[in-house]
TORMAR-843769 format. One record per residue: x, y, z of N, C-alpha, C in turn; residue in one letter. Coordinates in Angstrom, 2 decimals. Layout:
# TORMAR-843769
atom nu = X nv = Y nw = Z cau = X cav = Y caw = Z cu = X cv = Y cw = Z res = A .
...
//
This chain:
# TORMAR-843769
atom nu = -21.03 nv = -114.73 nw = 69.92 cau = -22.20 cav = -113.97 caw = 69.50 cu = -23.12 cv = -114.88 cw = 68.70 res = M .
atom nu = -24.38 nv = -114.54 nw = 68.74 cau = -25.37 cav = -115.31 caw = 67.99 cu = -26.00 cv = -114.44 cw = 66.89 res = N .
atom nu = -26.94 nv = -115.01 nw = 66.15 cau = -27.56 cav = -114.30 caw = 65.03 cu = -28.20 cv = -112.99 cw = 65.47 res = H .
atom nu = -28.90 nv = -113.00 nw = 66.59 cau = -29.55 cav = -111.77 caw = 67.07 cu = -28.52 cv = -110.67 cw = 67.34 res = A .
atom nu = -27.36 nv = -111.03 nw = 67.88 cau = -26.31 cav = -110.04 caw = 68.14 cu = -25.78 cv = -109.47 cw = 66.82 res = H .
atom nu = -25.60 nv = -110.33 nw = 65.83 cau = -25.13 cav = -109.87 caw = 64.52 cu = -26.15 cv = -108.90 cw = 63.90 res = H .
atom nu = -27.42 nv = -109.25 nw = 63.98 cau = -28.48 cav = -108.37 caw = 63.46 cu = -28.46 cv = -107.04 cw = 64.20 res = V .
atom nu = -28.34 nv = -107.08 nw = 65.52 cau = -28.33 cav = -105.84 caw = 66.31 cu = -27.17 cv = -104.92 cw = 65.93 res = D .
atom nu = -26.02 nv = -105.50 nw = 65.63 cau = -24.88 cav = -104.68 caw = 65.25 cu = -25.10 cv = -104.00 cw = 63.89 res = L .
atom nu = -25.84 nv = -104.62 nw = 63.00 cau = -26.07 cav = -104.05 caw = 61.67 cu = -27.33 cv = -103.21 cw = 61.56 res = L .
atom nu = -28.31 nv = -103.44 nw = 62.40 cau = -29.67 cav = -102.89 caw = 62.24 cu = -29.70 cv = -101.40 cw = 61.92 res = R .
atom nu = -29.04 nv = -100.57 nw = 62.68 cau = -29.12 cav = -99.12 caw = 62.47 cu = -28.40 cv = -98.67 cw = 61.20 res = A .
atom nu = -27.58 nv = -99.54 nw = 60.62 cau = -26.87 cav = -99.20 caw = 59.40 cu = -27.58 cv = -99.60 cw = 58.13 res = G .
atom nu = -28.68 nv = -100.31 nw = 58.27 cau = -29.45 cav = -100.78 caw = 57.11 cu = -30.78 cv = -100.03 cw = 57.12 res = V .
atom nu = -30.88 nv = -98.94 nw = 56.33 cau = -32.03 cav = -98.04 caw = 56.46 cu = -33.34 cv = -98.57 cw = 55.92 res = P .
atom nu = -33.28 nv = -99.51 nw = 54.96 cau = -34.52 cav = -99.98 caw = 54.33 cu = -34.28 cv = -101.36 cw = 53.75 res = A .
atom nu = -35.35 nv = -102.13 nw = 53.58 cau = -35.19 cav = -103.44 caw = 52.94 cu = -34.84 cv = -103.28 cw = 51.46 res = P .
atom nu = -34.35 nv = -104.37 nw = 50.90 cau = -34.06 cav = -104.42 caw = 49.47 cu = -32.73 cv = -103.80 cw = 49.11 res = G .
atom nu = -32.48 nv = -103.76 nw = 47.81 cau = -31.26 cav = -103.17 caw = 47.30 cu = -30.18 cv = -104.21 cw = 47.06 res = G .
atom nu = -29.09 nv = -103.74 nw = 46.49 cau = -27.94 cav = -104.60 caw = 46.24 cu = -26.85 cv = -104.21 cw = 47.24 res = I .
atom nu = -26.47 nv = -105.16 nw = 48.05 cau = -25.44 cav = -104.97 caw = 49.07 cu = -24.34 cv = -106.00 cw = 48.85 res = W .
atom nu = -23.18 nv = -105.73 nw = 49.43 cau = -22.08 cav = -106.69 caw = 49.39 cu = -21.56 cv = -106.89 cw = 50.81 res = A .
atom nu = -21.05 nv = -108.06 nw = 51.05 cau = -20.38 cav = -108.39 caw = 52.31 cu = -18.95 cv = -108.76 cw = 51.96 res = D .
atom nu = -18.00 nv = -107.89 nw = 52.30 cau = -16.59 cav = -108.10 caw = 51.99 cu = -15.93 cv = -108.83 cw = 53.13 res = F .
atom nu = -15.41 nv = -110.01 nw = 52.83 cau = -14.84 cav = -110.86 caw = 53.87 cu = -15.94 cv = -111.64 cw = 54.55 res = G .
atom nu = -16.87 nv = -112.16 nw = 53.75 cau = -18.09 cav = -112.79 caw = 54.27 cu = -17.83 cv = -114.06 cw = 55.07 res = A .
atom nu = -16.76 nv = -114.77 nw = 54.77 cau = -16.50 cav = -116.03 caw = 55.46 cu = -17.67 cv = -116.98 cw = 55.29 res = G .
atom nu = -18.02 nv = -117.68 nw = 56.36 cau = -19.15 cav = -118.62 caw = 56.28 cu = -20.49 cv = -117.93 cw = 56.54 res = S .
atom nu = -20.48 nv = -116.61 nw = 56.72 cau = -21.71 cav = -115.85 caw = 56.57 cu = -22.48 cv = -115.38 cw = 57.77 res = G .
atom nu = -21.89 nv = -115.30 nw = 58.95 cau = -22.66 cav = -114.84 caw = 60.11 cu = -23.29 cv = -113.47 cw = 59.85 res = A .
atom nu = -22.51 nv = -112.53 nw = 59.33 cau = -23.05 cav = -111.19 caw = 59.09 cu = -23.82 cv = -111.12 cw = 57.77 res = F .
atom nu = -23.53 nv = -112.00 nw = 56.83 cau = -24.32 cav = -112.06 caw = 55.59 cu = -25.74 cv = -112.49 cw = 55.93 res = T .
atom nu = -25.87 nv = -113.46 nw = 56.81 cau = -27.20 cav = -113.92 caw = 57.24 cu = -27.94 cv = -112.81 cw = 57.99 res = L .
atom nu = -27.22 nv = -112.06 nw = 58.82 cau = -27.85 cav = -110.93 caw = 59.52 cu = -28.32 cv = -109.88 cw = 58.52 res = A .
atom nu = -27.49 nv = -109.61 nw = 57.52 cau = -27.86 cav = -108.66 caw = 56.49 cu = -29.08 cv = -109.14 cw = 55.72 res = L .
atom nu = -29.12 nv = -110.42 nw = 55.38 cau = -30.29 cav = -110.98 caw = 54.68 cu = -31.55 cv = -110.83 cw = 55.52 res = A .
atom nu = -31.42 nv = -111.04 nw = 56.82 cau = -32.56 cav = -110.89 caw = 57.73 cu = -33.10 cv = -109.47 cw = 57.69 res = D .
atom nu = -32.21 nv = -108.48 nw = 57.64 cau = -32.61 cav = -107.07 caw = 57.63 cu = -33.09 cv = -106.60 cw = 56.26 res = L .
atom nu = -32.49 nv = -107.10 nw = 55.19 cau = -32.84 cav = -106.62 caw = 53.85 cu = -34.08 cv = -107.29 cw = 53.27 res = L .
atom nu = -34.31 nv = -108.53 nw = 53.63 cau = -35.51 cav = -109.23 caw = 53.17 cu = -35.44 cv = -109.71 cw = 51.74 res = G .
atom nu = -36.57 nv = -110.21 nw = 51.22 cau = -36.60 cav = -110.93 caw = 49.94 cu = -36.35 cv = -110.07 cw = 48.70 res = P .
atom nu = -36.43 nv = -108.76 nw = 48.81 cau = -36.20 cav = -107.91 caw = 47.64 cu = -34.72 cv = -107.60 cw = 47.44 res = A .
atom nu = -33.87 nv = -108.21 nw = 48.24 cau = -32.44 cav = -107.87 caw = 48.24 cu = -31.61 cv = -108.84 cw = 47.41 res = A .
atom nu = -30.47 nv = -108.32 nw = 46.99 cau = -29.39 cav = -109.13 caw = 46.43 cu = -28.16 cv = -108.85 cw = 47.28 res = T .
atom nu = -27.48 nv = -109.92 nw = 47.70 cau = -26.25 cav = -109.78 caw = 48.47 cu = -25.13 cv = -110.47 cw = 47.70 res = I .
atom nu = -24.05 nv = -109.73 nw = 47.50 cau = -22.85 cav = -110.28 caw = 46.87 cu = -21.86 cv = -110.53 cw = 47.99 res = I .
atom nu = -21.57 nv = -111.80 nw = 48.25 cau = -20.66 cav = -112.19 caw = 49.33 cu = -19.29 cv = -112.44 cw = 48.72 res = A .
atom nu = -18.29 nv = -111.72 nw = 49.22 cau = -16.93 cav = -111.82 caw = 48.70 cu = -16.04 cv = -112.41 cw = 49.79 res = I .
atom nu = -15.33 nv = -113.47 nw = 49.44 cau = -14.34 cav = -114.06 caw = 50.35 cu = -13.36 cv = -114.88 cw = 49.53 res = D .
atom nu = -12.15 nv = -115.03 nw = 50.02 cau = -11.15 cav = -115.84 caw = 49.31 cu = -11.33 cv = -117.33 cw = 49.58 res = R .
atom nu = -12.05 nv = -117.67 nw = 50.63 cau = -12.20 cav = -119.06 caw = 51.06 cu = -13.44 cv = -119.70 cw = 50.41 res = D .
atom nu = -13.22 nv = -120.51 nw = 49.39 cau = -14.33 cav = -121.14 caw = 48.67 cu = -15.16 cv = -122.06 cw = 49.57 res = R .
atom nu = -14.50 nv = -122.76 nw = 50.48 cau = -15.21 cav = -123.64 caw = 51.40 cu = -16.16 cv = -122.87 cw = 52.29 res = G .
atom nu = -15.70 nv = -121.73 nw = 52.80 cau = -16.57 cav = -120.88 caw = 53.62 cu = -17.75 cv = -120.38 cw = 52.81 res = A .
atom nu = -17.51 nv = -120.01 nw = 51.57 cau = -18.61 cav = -119.54 caw = 50.72 cu = -19.63 cv = -120.64 cw = 50.46 res = L .
atom nu = -19.17 nv = -121.88 nw = 50.30 cau = -20.12 cav = -122.99 caw = 50.12 cu = -20.99 cv = -123.16 cw = 51.37 res = R .
atom nu = -20.38 nv = -123.04 nw = 52.56 cau = -21.16 cav = -123.13 caw = 53.81 cu = -22.15 cv = -121.98 cw = 53.89 res = R .
atom nu = -21.73 nv = -120.79 nw = 53.46 cau = -22.63 cav = -119.64 caw = 53.44 cu = -23.80 cv = -119.89 cw = 52.50 res = L .
atom nu = -23.54 nv = -120.39 nw = 51.31 cau = -24.63 cav = -120.66 caw = 50.35 cu = -25.63 cv = -121.65 cw = 50.93 res = E .
atom nu = -25.15 nv = -122.66 nw = 51.62 cau = -26.03 cav = -123.65 caw = 52.23 cu = -26.88 cv = -123.00 cw = 53.34 res = S .
atom nu = -26.24 nv = -122.21 nw = 54.18 cau = -26.97 cav = -121.54 caw = 55.27 cu = -28.01 cv = -120.57 cw = 54.72 res = A .
atom nu = -27.67 nv = -119.84 nw = 53.67 cau = -28.64 cav = -118.90 caw = 53.08 cu = -29.83 cv = -119.67 cw = 52.51 res = M .
atom nu = -29.56 nv = -120.77 nw = 51.84 cau = -30.65 cav = -121.57 caw = 51.26 cu = -31.57 cv = -122.09 cw = 52.36 res = Q .
atom nu = -31.01 nv = -122.44 nw = 53.49 cau = -31.80 cav = -122.95 caw = 54.62 cu = -32.60 cv = -121.85 cw = 55.30 res = T .
atom nu = -31.97 nv = -120.71 nw = 55.56 cau = -32.59 cav = -119.67 caw = 56.41 cu = -33.26 cv = -118.53 cw = 55.63 res = H .
atom nu = -32.68 nv = -118.15 nw = 54.48 cau = -33.21 cav = -117.02 caw = 53.72 cu = -33.21 cv = -117.33 cw = 52.23 res = F .
atom nu = -33.96 nv = -118.36 nw = 51.81 cau = -33.92 cav = -118.78 caw = 50.40 cu = -34.46 cv = -117.72 cw = 49.44 res = P .
atom nu = -35.25 nv = -116.78 nw = 49.94 cau = -35.83 cav = -115.76 caw = 49.07 cu = -34.87 cv = -114.62 cw = 48.76 res = E .
atom nu = -33.76 nv = -114.51 nw = 49.51 cau = -32.77 cav = -113.47 caw = 49.26 cu = -31.78 cv = -113.98 cw = 48.23 res = V .
atom nu = -31.58 nv = -113.20 nw = 47.18 cau = -30.64 cav = -113.60 caw = 46.14 cu = -29.21 cv = -113.42 cw = 46.65 res = E .
atom nu = -28.44 nv = -114.49 nw = 46.58 cau = -27.04 cav = -114.47 caw = 47.01 cu = -26.14 cv = -114.78 cw = 45.83 res = L .
atom nu = -25.14 nv = -113.95 nw = 45.65 cau = -24.08 cav = -114.23 caw = 44.69 cu = -22.79 cv = -114.37 cw = 45.48 res = E .
atom nu = -22.26 nv = -115.56 nw = 45.58 cau = -21.03 cav = -115.82 caw = 46.32 cu = -19.86 cv = -115.80 cw = 45.35 res = A .
atom nu = -18.86 nv = -114.97 nw = 45.65 cau = -17.70 cav = -114.84 caw = 44.77 cu = -16.42 cv = -115.10 cw = 45.55 res = R .
atom nu = -15.61 nv = -116.00 nw = 45.05 cau = -14.29 cav = -116.22 caw = 45.61 cu = -13.37 cv = -115.16 cw = 45.01 res = A .
atom nu = -13.01 nv = -114.18 nw = 45.83 cau = -12.20 cav = -113.06 caw = 45.36 cu = -11.57 cv = -112.36 cw = 46.56 res = A .
atom nu = -10.64 nv = -111.49 nw = 46.27 cau = -9.94 cav = -110.70 caw = 47.28 cu = -10.48 cv = -109.27 cw = 47.21 res = D .
atom nu = -11.20 nv = -108.84 nw = 48.23 cau = -11.81 cav = -107.51 caw = 48.18 cu = -10.80 cv = -106.38 cw = 48.24 res = F .
atom nu = -9.54 nv = -106.69 nw = 48.52 cau = -8.53 cav = -105.62 caw = 48.55 cu = -8.08 cv = -105.23 cw = 47.14 res = S .
atom nu = -8.57 nv = -105.94 nw = 46.13 cau = -8.31 cav = -105.62 caw = 44.73 cu = -9.61 cv = -105.20 cw = 44.06 res = H .
atom nu = -9.51 nv = -104.40 nw = 43.02 cau = -10.71 cav = -103.90 caw = 42.33 cu = -11.55 cv = -105.07 cw = 41.83 res = R .
atom nu = -12.85 nv = -104.97 nw = 42.04 cau = -13.82 cav = -105.98 caw = 41.63 cu = -14.81 cv = -105.35 cw = 40.65 res = L .
atom nu = -15.37 nv = -106.16 nw = 39.80 cau = -16.45 cav = -105.71 caw = 38.92 cu = -17.76 cv = -105.89 cw = 39.69 res = E .
atom nu = -18.35 nv = -104.78 nw = 40.08 cau = -19.58 cav = -104.80 caw = 40.87 cu = -20.57 cv = -103.78 cw = 40.32 res = L .
atom nu = -21.86 nv = -104.05 nw = 40.47 cau = -22.84 cav = -103.03 caw = 40.13 cu = -22.80 cv = -101.94 cw = 41.21 res = P .
atom nu = -23.39 nv = -100.77 nw = 40.96 cau = -23.46 cav = -99.77 caw = 42.03 cu = -24.21 cv = -100.37 cw = 43.23 res = P .
atom nu = -23.63 nv = -100.21 nw = 44.40 cau = -24.15 cav = -100.85 caw = 45.60 cu = -24.86 cv = -99.86 cw = 46.52 res = L .
atom nu = -25.93 nv = -100.33 nw = 47.15 cau = -26.60 cav = -99.54 caw = 48.18 cu = -25.79 cv = -99.55 cw = 49.47 res = A .
atom nu = -25.06 nv = -100.64 nw = 49.69 cau = -24.27 cav = -100.74 caw = 50.91 cu = -23.27 cv = -101.86 cw = 50.86 res = G .
atom nu = -22.29 nv = -101.74 nw = 51.74 cau = -21.26 cav = -102.77 caw = 51.92 cu = -21.13 cv = -103.00 cw = 53.42 res = V .
atom nu = -21.07 nv = -104.26 nw = 53.80 cau = -20.74 cav = -104.65 caw = 55.17 cu = -19.32 cv = -105.20 cw = 55.16 res = V .
atom nu = -18.53 nv = -104.71 nw = 56.09 cau = -17.19 cav = -105.26 caw = 56.33 cu = -17.13 cv = -105.60 cw = 57.81 res = M .
atom nu = -17.37 nv = -106.85 nw = 58.14 cau = -17.42 cav = -107.29 caw = 59.53 cu = -16.19 cv = -108.15 cw = 59.83 res = A .
atom nu = -15.35 nv = -107.65 nw = 60.69 cau = -14.16 cav = -108.39 caw = 61.10 cu = -13.30 cv = -108.81 cw = 59.91 res = N .
atom nu = -13.20 nv = -107.97 nw = 58.91 cau = -12.39 cav = -108.29 caw = 57.73 cu = -11.32 cv = -107.25 cw = 57.45 res = S .
atom nu = -11.59 nv = -105.99 nw = 57.75 cau = -10.62 cav = -104.94 caw = 57.45 cu = -9.39 cv = -105.05 cw = 58.36 res = L .
atom nu = -9.56 nv = -105.64 nw = 59.54 cau = -8.43 cav = -105.69 caw = 60.48 cu = -7.32 cv = -106.67 cw = 60.06 res = H .
atom nu = -7.48 nv = -107.35 nw = 58.95 cau = -6.41 cav = -108.20 caw = 58.44 cu = -5.47 cv = -107.44 cw = 57.51 res = F .
atom nu = -5.77 nv = -106.18 nw = 57.26 cau = -4.99 cav = -105.36 caw = 56.32 cu = -4.36 cv = -104.18 cw = 57.05 res = H .
atom nu = -3.05 nv = -104.07 nw = 56.92 cau = -2.36 cav = -102.96 caw = 57.56 cu = -2.62 cv = -101.65 cw = 56.82 res = Q .
atom nu = -2.60 nv = -101.69 nw = 55.49 cau = -2.81 cav = -100.50 caw = 54.68 cu = -4.28 cv = -100.45 cw = 54.25 res = N .
atom nu = -5.09 nv = -99.82 nw = 55.05 cau = -6.55 cav = -99.85 caw = 54.86 cu = -7.09 cv = -98.81 cw = 53.88 res = K .
atom nu = -6.42 nv = -97.67 nw = 53.77 cau = -6.97 cav = -96.56 caw = 52.98 cu = -7.28 cv = -96.94 cw = 51.53 res = L .
atom nu = -6.40 nv = -97.62 nw = 50.79 cau = -6.76 cav = -97.99 caw = 49.41 cu = -7.99 cv = -98.89 cw = 49.34 res = P .
atom nu = -8.15 nv = -99.77 nw = 50.31 cau = -9.32 cav = -100.65 caw = 50.33 cu = -10.59 cv = -99.86 cw = 50.57 res = I .
atom nu = -10.55 nv = -98.95 nw = 51.54 cau = -11.74 cav = -98.16 caw = 51.88 cu = -12.09 cv = -97.23 cw = 50.72 res = V .
atom nu = -11.10 nv = -96.74 nw = 50.00 cau = -11.38 cav = -95.93 caw = 48.81 cu = -12.06 cv = -96.76 cw = 47.72 res = R .
atom nu = -11.64 nv = -98.02 nw = 47.54 cau = -12.32 cav = -98.91 caw = 46.59 cu = -13.78 cv = -99.08 cw = 46.97 res = L .
atom nu = -14.03 nv = -99.33 nw = 48.25 cau = -15.41 cav = -99.51 caw = 48.72 cu = -16.22 cv = -98.25 cw = 48.42 res = V .
atom nu = -15.65 nv = -97.09 nw = 48.69 cau = -16.33 cav = -95.81 caw = 48.40 cu = -16.74 cv = -95.75 cw = 46.93 res = H .
atom nu = -15.84 nv = -96.18 nw = 46.05 cau = -16.13 cav = -96.14 caw = 44.61 cu = -17.27 cv = -97.07 cw = 44.20 res = D .
atom nu = -17.46 nv = -98.17 nw = 44.91 cau = -18.51 cav = -99.14 caw = 44.56 cu = -19.91 cv = -98.65 cw = 44.92 res = Y .
atom nu = -20.00 nv = -97.73 nw = 45.85 cau = -21.31 cav = -97.31 caw = 46.36 cu = -21.95 cv = -96.23 cw = 45.49 res = L .
atom nu = -23.27 nv = -96.31 nw = 45.36 cau = -23.95 cav = -95.21 caw = 44.68 cu = -24.06 cv = -94.04 cw = 45.65 res = H .
atom nu = -24.31 nv = -92.82 nw = 45.18 cau = -24.43 cav = -91.67 caw = 46.09 cu = -25.46 cv = -91.97 cw = 47.19 res = P .
atom nu = -25.08 nv = -91.70 nw = 48.41 cau = -25.94 cav = -92.01 caw = 49.56 cu = -25.78 cv = -93.42 cw = 50.07 res = G .
atom nu = -24.99 nv = -94.23 nw = 49.37 cau = -24.73 cav = -95.60 caw = 49.84 cu = -23.91 cv = -95.58 cw = 51.12 res = G .
atom nu = -23.89 nv = -96.70 nw = 51.80 cau = -23.22 cav = -96.72 caw = 53.09 cu = -22.32 cv = -97.93 cw = 53.27 res = R .
atom nu = -21.27 nv = -97.69 nw = 54.01 cau = -20.37 cav = -98.74 caw = 54.44 cu = -20.65 cv = -98.97 cw = 55.92 res = L .
atom nu = -20.98 nv = -100.21 nw = 56.26 cau = -21.19 cav = -100.59 caw = 57.66 cu = -20.00 cv = -101.44 cw = 58.07 res = V .
atom nu = -19.26 nv = -100.92 nw = 59.03 cau = -18.06 cav = -101.58 caw = 59.53 cu = -18.35 cv = -102.21 cw = 60.88 res = L .
atom nu = -17.91 nv = -103.44 nw = 61.08 cau = -17.94 cav = -104.09 caw = 62.39 cu = -16.49 cv = -104.40 cw = 62.72 res = V .
atom nu = -16.04 nv = -103.89 nw = 63.87 cau = -14.62 cav = -103.97 caw = 64.19 cu = -14.42 cv = -103.97 cw = 65.70 res = E .
atom nu = -13.26 nv = -104.45 nw = 66.10 cau = -12.89 cav = -104.40 caw = 67.52 cu = -12.47 cv = -102.98 cw = 67.87 res = Y .
atom nu = -12.88 nv = -102.52 nw = 69.05 cau = -12.69 cav = -101.13 caw = 69.46 cu = -11.33 cv = -100.83 cw = 70.05 res = G .
atom nu = -10.28 nv = -101.17 nw = 69.35 cau = -8.93 cav = -100.91 caw = 69.82 cu = -8.01 cv = -100.70 cw = 68.63 res = T .
atom nu = -6.88 nv = -100.07 nw = 68.88 cau = -5.88 cav = -99.90 caw = 67.83 cu = -4.69 cv = -100.83 cw = 68.03 res = D .
atom nu = -4.79 nv = -101.72 nw = 69.01 cau = -3.73 cav = -102.69 caw = 69.28 cu = -4.23 cv = -104.09 cw = 68.98 res = R .
atom nu = -3.53 nv = -104.77 nw = 68.10 cau = -3.97 cav = -106.09 caw = 67.68 cu = -3.27 cv = -107.22 cw = 68.40 res = G .
atom nu = -3.51 nv = -108.41 nw = 67.90 cau = -2.88 cav = -109.62 caw = 68.40 cu = -2.70 cv = -110.58 cw = 67.22 res = N .
atom nu = -2.34 nv = -111.80 nw = 67.48 cau = -2.09 cav = -112.76 caw = 66.41 cu = -3.31 cv = -112.98 cw = 65.53 res = T .
atom nu = -4.50 nv = -113.02 nw = 66.10 cau = -5.73 cav = -113.34 caw = 65.37 cu = -6.39 cv = -112.11 cw = 64.76 res = W .
atom nu = -6.16 nv = -110.97 nw = 65.36 cau = -6.72 cav = -109.70 caw = 64.89 cu = -5.55 cv = -108.72 cw = 64.78 res = V .
atom nu = -4.81 nv = -108.79 nw = 63.68 cau = -3.54 cav = -108.07 caw = 63.64 cu = -3.63 cv = -106.54 cw = 63.60 res = P .
atom nu = -4.63 nv = -105.98 nw = 62.91 cau = -4.67 cav = -104.52 caw = 62.72 cu = -6.08 cv = -103.95 cw = 62.95 res = Y .
atom nu = -6.61 nv = -104.09 nw = 64.16 cau = -7.95 cav = -103.52 caw = 64.42 cu = -7.89 cv = -102.00 cw = 64.42 res = P .
atom nu = -9.06 nv = -101.38 nw = 64.44 cau = -9.08 cav = -99.92 caw = 64.50 cu = -10.24 cv = -99.46 cw = 65.37 res = L .
atom nu = -9.93 nv = -98.59 nw = 66.29 cau = -10.94 cav = -98.03 caw = 67.17 cu = -11.90 cv = -97.18 cw = 66.35 res = S .
atom nu = -13.02 nv = -96.83 nw = 66.96 cau = -13.99 cav = -95.99 caw = 66.26 cu = -13.36 cv = -94.64 cw = 65.90 res = F .
atom nu = -12.59 nv = -94.05 nw = 66.79 cau = -11.96 cav = -92.76 caw = 66.51 cu = -11.02 cv = -92.87 cw = 65.30 res = M .
atom nu = -10.26 nv = -93.95 nw = 65.23 cau = -9.38 cav = -94.16 caw = 64.08 cu = -10.21 cv = -94.39 cw = 62.82 res = T .
atom nu = -11.32 nv = -95.13 nw = 62.94 cau = -12.19 cav = -95.36 caw = 61.79 cu = -12.77 cv = -94.04 cw = 61.26 res = W .
atom nu = -13.21 nv = -93.15 nw = 62.15 cau = -13.75 cav = -91.86 caw = 61.70 cu = -12.76 cv = -91.12 cw = 60.81 res = E .
atom nu = -11.51 nv = -91.07 nw = 61.23 cau = -10.47 cav = -90.37 caw = 60.45 cu = -10.23 cv = -91.06 cw = 59.11 res = K .
atom nu = -10.12 nv = -92.38 nw = 59.13 cau = -9.87 cav = -93.13 caw = 57.91 cu = -11.04 cv = -92.98 cw = 56.93 res = L .
atom nu = -12.25 nv = -93.07 nw = 57.42 cau = -13.43 cav = -92.93 caw = 56.56 cu = -13.44 cv = -91.55 cw = 55.89 res = A .
atom nu = -13.13 nv = -90.52 nw = 56.64 cau = -13.08 cav = -89.16 caw = 56.10 cu = -12.00 cv = -89.06 cw = 55.01 res = R .
atom nu = -10.84 nv = -89.64 nw = 55.25 cau = -9.75 cav = -89.62 caw = 54.26 cu = -10.17 cv = -90.32 cw = 52.96 res = Q .
atom nu = -11.01 nv = -91.32 nw = 53.07 cau = -11.45 cav = -92.08 caw = 51.90 cu = -12.64 cv = -91.44 cw = 51.19 res = A .
atom nu = -13.14 nv = -90.31 nw = 51.70 cau = -14.23 cav = -89.60 caw = 51.05 cu = -15.60 cv = -89.81 cw = 51.66 res = G .
atom nu = -15.68 nv = -90.58 nw = 52.74 cau = -16.98 cav = -90.80 caw = 53.39 cu = -17.35 cv = -89.61 cw = 54.26 res = F .
atom nu = -18.63 nv = -89.50 nw = 54.57 cau = -19.13 cav = -88.43 caw = 55.43 cu = -20.10 cv = -89.05 cw = 56.44 res = R .
atom nu = -20.44 nv = -88.29 nw = 57.42 cau = -21.44 cav = -88.70 caw = 58.43 cu = -21.16 cv = -90.08 cw = 59.00 res = Q .
atom nu = -19.98 nv = -90.29 nw = 59.48 cau = -19.65 cav = -91.55 caw = 60.15 cu = -20.27 cv = -91.53 cw = 61.54 res = T .
atom nu = -20.99 nv = -92.58 nw = 61.86 cau = -21.65 cav = -92.64 caw = 63.17 cu = -21.46 cv = -94.02 cw = 63.80 res = S .
atom nu = -21.35 nv = -94.01 nw = 65.10 cau = -21.29 cav = -95.24 caw = 65.88 cu = -22.71 cv = -95.79 cw = 65.98 res = L .
atom nu = -22.88 nv = -97.05 nw = 65.62 cau = -24.21 cav = -97.64 caw = 65.62 cu = -24.50 cv = -98.43 cw = 66.89 res = L .
atom nu = -23.57 nv = -99.31 nw = 67.26 cau = -23.82 cav = -100.20 caw = 68.39 cu = -22.48 cv = -100.73 cw = 68.91 res = A .
atom nu = -22.49 nv = -101.19 nw = 70.14 cau = -21.31 cav = -101.85 caw = 70.71 cu = -21.76 cv = -103.11 cw = 71.44 res = T .
atom nu = -20.83 nv = -104.04 nw = 71.56 cau = -21.06 cav = -105.28 caw = 72.31 cu = -19.77 cv = -105.64 cw = 73.01 res = R .
atom nu = -19.88 nv = -106.21 nw = 74.20 cau = -18.67 cav = -106.72 caw = 74.84 cu = -18.10 cv = -107.87 cw = 74.01 res = P .
atom nu = -16.80 nv = -108.01 nw = 74.05 cau = -16.14 cav = -109.09 caw = 73.33 cu = -15.08 cv = -109.71 cw = 74.23 res = S .
atom nu = -15.05 nv = -111.03 nw = 74.27 cau = -14.04 cav = -111.69 caw = 75.07 cu = -12.68 cv = -111.62 cw = 74.40 res = R .
atom nu = -12.67 nv = -111.28 nw = 73.11 cau = -11.43 cav = -111.22 caw = 72.34 cu = -10.62 cv = -109.97 cw = 72.68 res = F .
atom nu = -11.16 nv = -108.81 nw = 72.34 cau = -10.47 cav = -107.54 caw = 72.54 cu = -11.39 cv = -106.53 cw = 73.24 res = L .
atom nu = -12.09 nv = -106.99 nw = 74.24 cau = -12.95 cav = -106.21 caw = 75.14 cu = -14.25 cv = -105.70 cw = 74.53 res = K .
atom nu = -14.20 nv = -105.12 nw = 73.32 cau = -15.42 cav = -104.56 caw = 72.76 cu = -15.39 cv = -104.65 cw = 71.23 res = Q .
atom nu = -16.57 nv = -104.86 nw = 70.68 cau = -16.75 cav = -104.81 caw = 69.23 cu = -17.79 cv = -103.73 cw = 68.96 res = I .
atom nu = -17.62 nv = -103.00 nw = 67.87 cau = -18.56 cav = -101.93 caw = 67.55 cu = -18.98 cv = -102.03 cw = 66.08 res = Y .
atom nu = -20.06 nv = -101.36 nw = 65.78 cau = -20.45 cav = -101.19 caw = 64.38 cu = -20.59 cv = -99.69 cw = 64.12 res = S .
atom nu = -20.26 nv = -99.30 nw = 62.91 cau = -20.33 cav = -97.90 caw = 62.51 cu = -20.80 cv = -97.83 cw = 61.06 res = A .
atom nu = -21.44 nv = -96.74 nw = 60.72 cau = -21.87 cav = -96.52 caw = 59.33 cu = -21.27 cv = -95.22 cw = 58.83 res = A .
atom nu = -20.84 nv = -95.25 nw = 57.57 cau = -20.30 cav = -94.07 caw = 56.90 cu = -21.00 cv = -93.94 cw = 55.55 res = S .
atom nu = -21.37 nv = -92.73 nw = 55.19 cau = -22.13 cav = -92.48 caw = 53.96 cu = -21.25 cv = -91.95 cw = 52.85 res = L .
atom nu = -21.57 nv = -92.35 nw = 51.63 cau = -20.89 cav = -91.79 caw = 50.47 cu = -21.55 cv = -90.48 cw = 50.13 res = K .
//
């Protein structure tokens, strides 16, 4: 996938420019860059990942492509409570599928969002994993999990074919 594909997967989940958003499991930033493209210069993005090297690559890419967007890169584990300001949104792109017990994580995300905030999930559309994607979740499974965590109005935003596990989708859930 390229930058335009990443933007397309997030576009319907980002209702307006600006605000404070976080990218949990940001890695080297493919979806952080897409989020910056959609949010524009009035935005702050907090990128969370355990890999400091990936975060350094993300910081460099943001400086090159979106220097006007404020980026705070944090080396941390999003599966544990973080000190964050109230967030307009959280993107979790290809990061939740590394965790078997997802409900406590999704409840943490719910707590970080201000009322009306949204969680945008990008995930493979299957409930059967493999070595590289151990615990994916289909959209139907995501709807149930999001509801259990207190989210409402979960909607499918977009899908794309994937050579990995046939299809990748994006979904948004509101606090």
